[in-house]
VOKOLSE-399975 format. One record per residue (C-alpha): residue number from 0; residue in one letter; x, z, y. Coordinates in Angstrom, 3 decimals, padded with zeros to 6 digits, m for minus. Example, Ala and Ser with C-alpha at 12.3 -4.5 7.8 and 13.67 -1.06 7.14 Angstrom:
% VOKOLSE-399975
<vodo = 0&fivo = a&u = 012.300&w = 007.800&v = m004.500> $
<vodo = 1&fivo = s&u = 013.670&w = 007.140&v = m001.060> $
//
This chain:
% VOKOLSE-399975
<vodo = 0&fivo = m&u = m021.004&w = 003.521&v = m003.288> $
<vodo = 1&fivo = a&u = m021.287&w = 003.098&v = 000.466> $
<vodo = 2&fivo = g&u = m021.591&w = m000.482&v = 001.622> $
<vodo = 3&fivo = g&u = m022.640&w = m001.799&v = m001.795> $
<vodo = 4&fivo = s&u = m019.347&w = m003.523&v = m002.660> $
<vodo = 5&fivo = g&u = m016.136&w = m002.468&v = m004.328> $
<vodo = 6&fivo = n&u = m014.081&w = m003.492&v = m001.293> $
<vodo = 7&fivo = t&u = m015.031&w = m000.750&v = 001.159> $
<vodo = 8&fivo = v&u = m012.327&w = 000.095&v = 003.661> $
<vodo = 9&fivo = l&u = m012.388&w = 003.613&v = 005.096> $
<vodo = 10&fivo = q&u = m011.570&w = 004.444&v = 008.693> $
<vodo = 11&fivo = y&u = m010.768&w = 007.858&v = 010.119> $
<vodo = 12&fivo = a&u = m011.976&w = 008.865&v = 013.560> $
<vodo = 13&fivo = q&u = m011.495&w = 012.066&v = 015.522> $
<vodo = 14&fivo = a&u = m014.390&w = 013.658&v = 017.375> $
<vodo = 15&fivo = a&u = m014.102&w = 015.369&v = 020.749> $
<vodo = 16&fivo = d&u = m014.065&w = 018.780&v = 019.032> $
<vodo = 17&fivo = g&u = m010.978&w = 017.793&v = 017.021> $
<vodo = 18&fivo = s&u = m012.776&w = 017.297&v = 013.708> $
<vodo = 19&fivo = f&u = m012.227&w = 014.141&v = 011.689> $
<vodo = 20&fivo = f&u = m014.820&w = 011.715&v = 010.385> $
<vodo = 21&fivo = l&u = m014.518&w = 009.151&v = 007.623> $
<vodo = 22&fivo = t&u = m016.623&w = 005.997&v = 007.917> $
<vodo = 23&fivo = p&u = m016.702&w = 002.745&v = 005.942> $
<vodo = 24&fivo = s&u = m015.150&w = m000.060&v = 008.011> $
<vodo = 25&fivo = g&u = m017.611&w = m002.447&v = 009.642> $
<vodo = 26&fivo = m&u = m020.459&w = 000.026&v = 009.222> $
<vodo = 27&fivo = d&u = m019.939&w = 002.256&v = 012.288> $
<vodo = 28&fivo = g&u = m022.340&w = 005.150&v = 012.344> $
<vodo = 29&fivo = v&u = m023.522&w = 004.583&v = 008.773> $
<vodo = 30&fivo = s&u = m022.571&w = 007.131&v = 006.115> $
<vodo = 31&fivo = a&u = m020.133&w = 009.110&v = 008.272> $
<vodo = 32&fivo = y&u = m018.646&w = 012.171&v = 006.584> $
<vodo = 33&fivo = k&u = m017.006&w = 015.132&v = 008.262> $
<vodo = 34&fivo = l&u = m013.640&w = 016.182&v = 006.847> $
<vodo = 35&fivo = q&u = m012.589&w = 019.811&v = 006.959> $
<vodo = 36&fivo = s&u = m009.016&w = 020.991&v = 006.822> $
<vodo = 37&fivo = s&u = m007.799&w = 022.557&v = 003.600> $
<vodo = 38&fivo = s&u = m007.322&w = 025.918&v = 005.351> $
<vodo = 39&fivo = t&u = m011.068&w = 026.331&v = 005.891> $
<vodo = 40&fivo = s&u = m012.351&w = 024.540&v = 002.843> $
<vodo = 41&fivo = n&u = m010.868&w = 022.594&v = m000.037> $
<vodo = 42&fivo = a&u = m013.631&w = 020.011&v = 000.048> $
<vodo = 43&fivo = l&u = m015.336&w = 017.450&v = 002.227> $
<vodo = 44&fivo = g&u = m018.596&w = 018.206&v = 003.981> $
<vodo = 45&fivo = s&u = m020.180&w = 020.610&v = 006.383> $
<vodo = 46&fivo = g&u = m019.228&w = 023.727&v = 004.436> $
<vodo = 47&fivo = s&u = m022.803&w = 024.880&v = 003.994> $
<vodo = 48&fivo = s&u = m023.907&w = 026.073&v = 000.588> $
<vodo = 49&fivo = g&u = m027.383&w = 024.499&v = 000.841> $
<vodo = 50&fivo = g&u = m027.979&w = 021.444&v = m001.381> $
<vodo = 51&fivo = a&u = m025.116&w = 022.102&v = m003.801> $
<vodo = 52&fivo = p&u = m025.885&w = 019.175&v = m006.164> $
<vodo = 53&fivo = e&u = m026.037&w = 016.724&v = m003.251> $
<vodo = 54&fivo = e&u = m022.886&w = 018.235&v = m001.776> $
<vodo = 55&fivo = g&u = m021.000&w = 017.876&v = m005.065> $
<vodo = 56&fivo = s&u = m022.194&w = 014.315&v = m005.465> $
<vodo = 57&fivo = r&u = m021.168&w = 013.428&v = m001.937> $
<vodo = 58&fivo = k&u = m017.775&w = 015.082&v = m002.423> $
<vodo = 59&fivo = r&u = m017.229&w = 013.132&v = m005.620> $
<vodo = 60&fivo = e&u = m018.245&w = 009.869&v = m003.956> $
<vodo = 61&fivo = m&u = m015.881&w = 010.520&v = m001.054> $
<vodo = 62&fivo = r&u = m013.055&w = 011.412&v = m003.446> $
<vodo = 63&fivo = l&u = m013.661&w = 008.215&v = m005.417> $
<vodo = 64&fivo = m&u = m013.769&w = 006.127&v = m002.233> $
<vodo = 65&fivo = k&u = m010.497&w = 007.642&v = m001.021> $
<vodo = 66&fivo = n&u = m008.939&w = 007.107&v = m004.438> $
<vodo = 67&fivo = r&u = m010.010&w = 003.445&v = m004.490> $
<vodo = 68&fivo = e&u = m008.532&w = 002.920&v = m001.045> $
<vodo = 69&fivo = a&u = m005.280&w = 004.632&v = m002.048> $
<vodo = 70&fivo = a&u = m005.091&w = 002.499&v = m005.206> $
<vodo = 71&fivo = r&u = m005.743&w = m000.653&v = m003.172> $
<vodo = 72&fivo = e&u = m002.979&w = 000.279&v = m000.742> $
<vodo = 73&fivo = c&u = m000.624&w = 001.043&v = m003.634> $
<vodo = 74&fivo = r&u = m001.309&w = m002.365&v = m005.211> $
<vodo = 75&fivo = r&u = m000.735&w = m004.077&v = m001.847> $
<vodo = 76&fivo = k&u = 002.592&w = m002.291&v = m001.355> $
<vodo = 77&fivo = k&u = 003.672&w = m003.146&v = m004.899> $
<vodo = 78&fivo = k&u = 002.787&w = m006.806&v = m004.323> $
<vodo = 79&fivo = d&u = 004.795&w = m006.843&v = m001.070> $
<vodo = 80&fivo = y&u = 007.734&w = m005.179&v = m002.818> $
<vodo = 81&fivo = i&u = 007.678&w = m007.758&v = m005.624> $
<vodo = 82&fivo = k&u = 007.587&w = m010.612&v = m003.084> $
<vodo = 83&fivo = c&u = 010.574&w = m009.072&v = m001.321> $
<vodo = 84&fivo = l&u = 012.466&w = m008.827&v = m004.618> $
<vodo = 85&fivo = e&u = 011.609&w = m012.433&v = m005.518> $
<vodo = 86&fivo = n&u = 012.936&w = m013.605&v = m002.144> $
<vodo = 87&fivo = r&u = 016.085&w = m011.574&v = m002.661> $
<vodo = 88&fivo = v&u = 016.579&w = m013.119&v = m006.118> $
<vodo = 89&fivo = a&u = 016.222&w = m016.617&v = m004.634> $
<vodo = 90&fivo = v&u = 018.789&w = m015.874&v = m001.924> $
<vodo = 91&fivo = l&u = 021.233&w = m014.389&v = m004.424> $
<vodo = 92&fivo = e&u = 020.800&w = m017.331&v = m006.807> $
<vodo = 93&fivo = n&u = 021.616&w = m019.760&v = m003.986> $
<vodo = 94&fivo = q&u = 024.611&w = m017.665&v = m002.987> $
<vodo = 95&fivo = n&u = 025.780&w = m017.593&v = m006.607> $
<vodo = 96&fivo = k&u = 025.504&w = m021.378&v = m006.894> $
<vodo = 97&fivo = a&u = 027.514&w = m021.805&v = m003.702> $
<vodo = 98&fivo = l&u = 030.207&w = m019.421&v = m004.944> $
<vodo = 99&fivo = i&u = 030.409&w = m021.198&v = m008.321> $
<vodo = 100&fivo = e&u = 030.843&w = m024.529&v = m006.534> $
<vodo = 101&fivo = e&u = 033.530&w = m023.072&v = m004.273> $
<vodo = 102&fivo = l&u = 035.349&w = m021.620&v = m007.286> $
<vodo = 103&fivo = k&u = 035.209&w = m025.008&v = m009.022> $
<vodo = 104&fivo = q&u = 036.707&w = m026.745&v = m005.973> $
<vodo = 105&fivo = l&u = 039.454&w = m024.146&v = m005.648> $
<vodo = 106&fivo = k&u = 040.343&w = m024.489&v = m009.334> $
<vodo = 107&fivo = e&u = 040.582&w = m028.289&v = m008.954> $
<vodo = 108&fivo = l&u = 042.772&w = m027.866&v = m005.895> $
<vodo = 109&fivo = y&u = 045.012&w = m025.396&v = m007.716> $
<vodo = 110&fivo = c&u = 045.335&w = m027.700&v = m010.726> $
<vodo = 111&fivo = q&u = 046.256&w = m030.647&v = m008.466> $
<vodo = 112&fivo = n&u = 048.934&w = m028.623&v = m006.679> $
<vodo = 113&fivo = d&u = 050.270&w = m027.243&v = m009.958> $
<vodo = 114&fivo = s&u = 050.585&w = m030.673&v = m011.591> $
<vodo = 115&fivo = q&u = 052.405&w = m032.302&v = m008.634> $
<vodo = 116&fivo = p&u = 056.228&w = m032.282&v = m008.822> $
<vodo = 117&fivo = q&u = 057.963&w = m030.329&v = m006.126> $
//
């Protein structure tokens, strides 16, 4: 794993030639990988066939790093969504309490008017 910890953040950069590079955040220039578009190749790397075991290992490591980052982002979004729902529940509970109190007051007012002789 690049960086030595499970909390590696990946950054994408574009080179002058239009190609994209993937680097671990905070480690500029270290372990940069070139990404190829799916039209030329279905994998990460330089596209050369030399060093196939190293290439496969590097591809796997990059795939795992991207997957970890995607999972981390998914967990963050889920956490934000749950916080939003909890806030919404709190607002609706307060609104419900206010409406119950208003209903109670209106019922008391109605009963007072109904019991008074006209």
